[in-house]
N, C-alpha and C positions, 0 to 999 in steps of 0.2 A: 425912659420913660418904663414905668410899671404898669400894667394894667391889672387890676383884680376886684374882687368882690369883697365889700367889706361890710360886716354887719354893725350893729349898735356898738359904739367905742368912743373912748376916751382918750387921746391921743397927745403925750408930751415928748418934747425933743430937749435932752439934755446938752447935746452939742450939734452945732449946725443948722441949716433951715431946709424946708420941703416945702413944695407947691402941690397942691391937689386941685384937680380938674374935675367938675361934674357938670356936664353938659356945656354951655358955654361960659358958666362961672369959675372964677379961679379963687383958690384961698392959700394963702401962704403965712406960714408960722414958723417960730422958732423959739429959743429958749424962754422968752418972756410970755410965750402966747401957747394956748392950747387949742386943739381942734376937737370937735364932738360930732358923731355921727349918730342918727337914732333911727336907722334903717337899712338895711341890706341894700347896698348900692354898687354899681360898676364905677370904679373911681380909676382915674388915671392921676399918677404922682411921680414926682422927680425930686431927688436931693437937689438942691440948688446951692448949698455951701456945705462943703466937707475937702478935707485934704488928708494925705497921709499922716501929718504931724497932727491934726485935728479932726479925726473919722466921725463921721455921722452916727451920733447916738440917741435912742428913743426908747420911749415906753408907752405900751398899749394896754389898755385896760378893757375887756370886754363888758360890756354894760349888759346886765342880766334884769330884763322888765319886771321879774318877780322883787328882785331887790329893789328897785326904783319904787315901785307900787308899796311895797312895805315901810319903806324910809318915808315917802309921800304922807302915808297914813298916819305913822308915829309921829312926825313932824308938824301935822296938822295944816299940810299945804293943800290947796285947793285948786282945781282946774277951773278957772275963771270961765273960758271960753273954749270948750272942746272941738267947736266947728271951725275955729280960725287956723287956717292953714300956716304952718311955720317950715321953710326950708331945713330939709333934713341933715345939713351940715354947715358949721359954721365955727368962726374963730374968735376967741376972746383972749384979753389978757390974763396971765396966770399970777393970782394973787398969792401972798405971803402962806395964810392958812392952808391953802390948798397944796401948795408946794411942799409944806411941812409934811402933810400926809402922806404924799407921793414918796418923799425920801424915806420916811418910815416903813413904808410898804416894802420898798427896795430893798431895805436893809434886813427886814423879815426872812428875806430868800435866802441869806446865809446861815439860817438855822431851820431846817425843815420841821422841828418839833414847834417852835416858836410861829413858824408860818401857818401851821395847820391850825393852831389855836387862835393866834391874833389876827391873823391876814382879815377873815370875815368882817371884823370890827373896824379895821381900818377902811376896806372896801365901802363899807356903810357910811363912814364919815365923809370919804370922797364923794360918795353919792349926795349926800347929803348937802355938802357944800357946792357940788354943781346944781342941785335943786334950788339952794337959796342965792345963787350968783347970777350972773348975766346971763346965762343960758338955762335958767329955770323953766322959762315955758318950754324950751326944746326937750328938756328932760322930762318933763310932765307927760309929752306925748308918747313916752316908751308906758306909762302907766294909763293911757287913755283907753277906756273901754267902750266907747261909742263915738259917733258924730264922724265928721269929714276925715278927719285925721286918721282914726280907726279904717276907715274905708279905704283911704291910700295904702295902708300899710296892708291891707287884704288884697288891693290891686298888685303891689308889688310882689306879694307872696304868690298870687294867681299866676302872674306873668313869669315869675321866676321858676316856677314849678313846671309850666307849659310852655317854655320860652322857644321850643322846636315845633311847636304847633301853629296853625294859623291863629292869628289874633283878630277877633270880632271886637272892635271897640263898641258896638252896639249892644252885643251879648254881655260885655263886661260892664257895661253902665247898667244893664237890666239887673244883673246880679247884685251891685251895689246898691240897687234903688237910687240911681242919680240919672241926670240928663247927659247926653253925650258932651254937650259943652262945659257941663259943671265939671265932668270927670277930667276932661281934658284942662281944664283951667286950675283944678286942685292938684292935680297930678303934676302939671308943670312947676306950680309954686312950690311943691315940696321936693321934687327930684330935680328940677331945670331941666327937663326932658319932657316929651311927648310920650304916651304909652307905646308908641311903636319905635320910637328912637332907644327907649329904653330896653325892648324886646331885642332889638338889632344889635346893642353894645353886649347884652349877653351871650346872643348868638356867637358872635366875634371872637369873645375871648373864650369860650368854650372851644369854638373851632381850631384857636391857636393852641389850647392845652392838649387837644385830641392830636394835632399834628406833632406836636412835642413830644408827648408822653407814650402814643400809640402809634406813630410812625405812619399816620393818614396821610394821602396826598391831599393836595387842595380841594378837589372835586368830591372825595370822599368826606372830608371834614365838613365842608358846606353842605352837603345833602344831610349829613347825621344831625347837623344843627337846625336844618327846616329850610335851605335854600333849594328851590329846585331848578335855577339857572346858575351855572358856574360863572357867567361873565359879571352877573351881580354881584356874587359872593366875591370875585376878585376885586371889583371896583369899591365896594364897601370896605373889603380889608384894606386894600391899600390907602383908602381915606381914613380910616381908622388908626393904622398903625405906621403908616409913611413909607411902606414898601408891599411889594406884591407877596402872597403866601410864602413862595418857595424861597425868595430871597431873604425874606424876615425870619424863617425858621432856621435858614443857614447860618444867619448872623447870629442868632439865639445860642444856637450849639457851638459855634466857635467861640463865644464868651464863656459859656459853661465850661469847655474844655480848657480854655485858658485859666480860668478861676480854679479848676482842678489841679492845673499843674504848678500853680503859683505857691 
């Protein structure tokens, strides 16, 4: 299992298949389907089909909201209901026109000169095809400048920025000019989590990174990310990653060492 923060992205698999978890929701995609995310989210993912003979191969394009907005305006696409919340992750079938644009973009990487000149055009084509495809409403949320969708993006950014600080749902709702119940409902509809669950995932992923990269112990890492009680941190960590902090970090380091020796 891989746990990471993933920003707005368009993800395609060339070989193999993958499962992505957001809260209690599961999304599986393969070479016939693509996955799209429209907000920075803590995702759990696992490659579920791959082998030494046919390794997992994938392509990920970071979606720039400014490009999405420009293409939306030029194409005449309109935001019909900017207050309608749509989950920030989904999977759709990959059609021939979209696949053709992806292949052309990948081929451009063989020539840095051609890539510098032509890749922005192909990326805009990909964005256009996403806007006019089955994920169009989800893509439009990247260009939304107001309404509940934009408020949820602001809520995510606020929690992400201050993840190690106590979170007051009442204060956050007030900042967004929403009721507490409205904030909970829209936030969960978009992220599949409550604001506090979202914050907890951010804290646990950062604590794991701190233990791996800065050699902190569990108590130090838990305190750095906002936990005041080590027992609560250990409980939440095991629930998220399947093992207590020390054992999980030892396992990850063993895997890393084995990969380097291979």
